[in-house]
N, C-alpha and C positions, 0 to 999 in steps of 0.2 A: 540798222546795219543788213548788209546782205549776208547771205549764208553759202557756202560752198556745199555741195553734195556729190555723194558717190554711190553707186548701186552695183551689185554683183547678181545679174540674173540668174546665174546658174545656181548659185547658192541660197537665192531668196533673201538676200541681205541689202541693206541699205543704211548709210550714215550721212549725217549733217553736222556742219561744224558752223560755229559762228566766224564771220569774216575776221575777227581779230583773235581767233584760236582760243578764246576764253570758255567755251562750253561746246559740248557735243553731245550728240544722240545717235543711237543706233536702232534698227530693227530687223529681227529675222523671222522668216516664215517658219511654220512647223507643218510638215506633210506626213501623212500615213502611207502605208504600202500594202496593206492587206484589205479584202473586201469583207469586213465584218464591224461589230460594234466596236468602238474604242474604249481603251483604258488609259487614262492619263497618269503616268507615274513621274514622281520627282518634282511635282509642282511646288511644294513647300520649299524643297531646298533651293529650287530657281528663285522663288520669291525672297529668299534670304540673301540674295546677292543685292547690296545696295543700288537703288536706283532702277530696279527692274520691275516692269508690269508685264503680266502675261494676259493674253485676250484670246478666249477659246470661242470658236464660232458656232458651238452647239450642234455640230453635224452628227447624225446619229450613225453613220456608216463610214468606215475607211473604205478608200479605194487608193488604187495605185496613184501616187503622187497627188492626191488631192489635198489641199490646204485645209488643215483643221485649225489653224490659230496662227499667231504670231506674239513675239515678245518685243518690247521696247526697253531700252536701256539708256540712262542719263549718265554723264560723266563730265567732270572738268574739262577734258579735252575729248574730241572725236576718238582718238585711240583708246583713251580710259573706257568710253562707252562701248566701244566695239568689244574690248577684253571682257567687259561685264555681260555684254550680250552673247558673247561666245560661252562663257563659263556657266550661264543660265541655261541656254540651250542645250550644252553638253548634260546637264542634269535632267532633262525631260526626256523622256520616251513614251512614245504611243504604241500601244500593243494590242493585240486581240484581247477582247474582254472573255473571260473563262467562265 
Protein backbone atom coordinates (compact mmCIF):
# COMPACT_ATOMS: atom_id res chain seq x y z
CA UNK A 1 0.00 0.00 0.00
CA UNK A 2 1.10 3.54 -0.67
CA UNK A 3 1.52 6.10 2.07
CA UNK A 4 0.63 9.77 2.38
CA UNK A 5 3.26 12.09 3.84
CA UNK A 6 3.25 15.59 5.27
CA UNK A 7 6.13 17.72 6.48
CA UNK A 8 6.46 21.01 8.32
CA UNK A 9 10.00 22.23 7.64
CA UNK A 10 9.78 25.15 10.08
CA UNK A 11 8.90 22.90 13.00
CA UNK A 12 11.14 20.03 11.91
CA UNK A 13 8.17 17.66 11.95
CA UNK A 14 6.97 15.03 9.51
CA UNK A 15 4.12 12.54 9.45
CA UNK A 16 3.27 9.45 7.42
CA UNK A 17 -0.06 7.66 7.17
CA UNK A 18 -1.00 4.38 5.54
CA UNK A 19 -3.17 4.91 2.47
CA UNK A 20 -6.12 3.27 4.22
CA UNK A 21 -5.62 5.38 7.38
CA UNK A 22 -5.00 2.37 9.64
CA UNK A 23 -1.58 3.42 10.94
CA UNK A 24 0.52 6.52 11.35
CA UNK A 25 3.98 7.69 12.31
CA UNK A 26 5.47 11.08 13.18
CA UNK A 27 8.95 12.49 13.76
CA UNK A 28 10.18 15.75 15.27
CA UNK A 29 13.64 17.30 15.33
CA UNK A 30 15.22 18.50 18.57
CA UNK A 31 17.47 21.54 18.32
CA UNK A 32 19.68 23.40 20.76
CA UNK A 33 20.17 27.15 21.09
CA UNK A 34 23.34 27.87 23.11
CA UNK A 35 26.98 27.16 22.33
CA UNK A 36 27.97 24.84 25.19
CA UNK A 37 27.82 21.21 26.34
CA UNK A 38 24.23 19.86 26.26
CA UNK A 39 22.22 18.45 29.14
CA UNK A 40 19.15 16.46 28.07
CA UNK A 41 16.21 16.61 30.47
CA UNK A 42 12.91 14.76 30.39
CA UNK A 43 14.06 11.79 28.32
CA UNK A 44 12.50 9.22 30.66
CA UNK A 45 9.22 11.14 30.65
CA UNK A 46 9.24 11.33 26.85
CA UNK A 47 9.99 7.62 26.52
CA UNK A 48 7.00 6.90 28.78
CA UNK A 49 4.68 8.02 25.95
CA UNK A 50 3.49 4.85 24.14
CA UNK A 51 5.06 4.26 20.72
CA UNK A 52 7.82 6.87 21.16
CA UNK A 53 11.54 6.42 20.54
CA UNK A 54 14.22 9.09 21.00
CA UNK A 55 17.39 9.25 18.89
CA UNK A 56 20.22 11.50 20.14
CA UNK A 57 23.06 12.30 17.73
CA UNK A 58 25.81 12.41 20.37
CA UNK A 59 26.97 15.92 19.52
CA UNK A 60 29.11 17.38 22.29
CA UNK A 61 28.24 21.03 21.76
CA UNK A 62 24.99 22.97 21.43
CA UNK A 63 24.89 25.69 18.78
CA UNK A 64 22.08 27.92 17.62
CA UNK A 65 19.43 25.76 15.93
CA UNK A 66 21.76 22.75 15.62
CA UNK A 67 19.85 19.47 15.41
CA UNK A 68 20.75 17.39 18.44
CA UNK A 69 18.42 14.48 17.79
CA UNK A 70 14.90 13.51 16.84
CA UNK A 71 12.04 11.46 18.16
CA UNK A 72 9.64 9.15 16.39
CA UNK A 73 6.12 8.20 17.42
CA UNK A 74 3.77 5.52 16.16
CA UNK A 75 0.01 5.52 16.51
CA UNK A 76 -3.14 3.91 15.18
CA UNK A 77 -3.61 7.03 13.01
CA UNK A 78 -1.33 9.82 11.87
CA UNK A 79 -3.22 12.18 14.19
CA UNK A 80 -2.49 9.93 17.18
CA UNK A 81 1.16 9.65 16.14
CA UNK A 82 1.45 13.45 15.89
CA UNK A 83 -0.20 13.89 19.31
CA UNK A 84 2.23 11.43 20.84
CA UNK A 85 5.20 13.12 19.15
CA UNK A 86 4.03 16.54 20.38
CA UNK A 87 3.55 15.26 23.93
CA UNK A 88 6.94 13.54 24.02
CA UNK A 89 8.71 16.60 22.56
CA UNK A 90 7.07 18.86 25.14
CA UNK A 91 8.67 16.75 27.88
CA UNK A 92 12.25 17.11 26.58
CA UNK A 93 14.47 20.12 27.09
CA UNK A 94 18.06 20.61 25.99
CA UNK A 95 19.86 23.04 28.26
CA UNK A 96 23.47 24.07 28.95
CA UNK A 97 25.25 21.58 31.19
CA UNK A 98 26.28 23.16 34.50
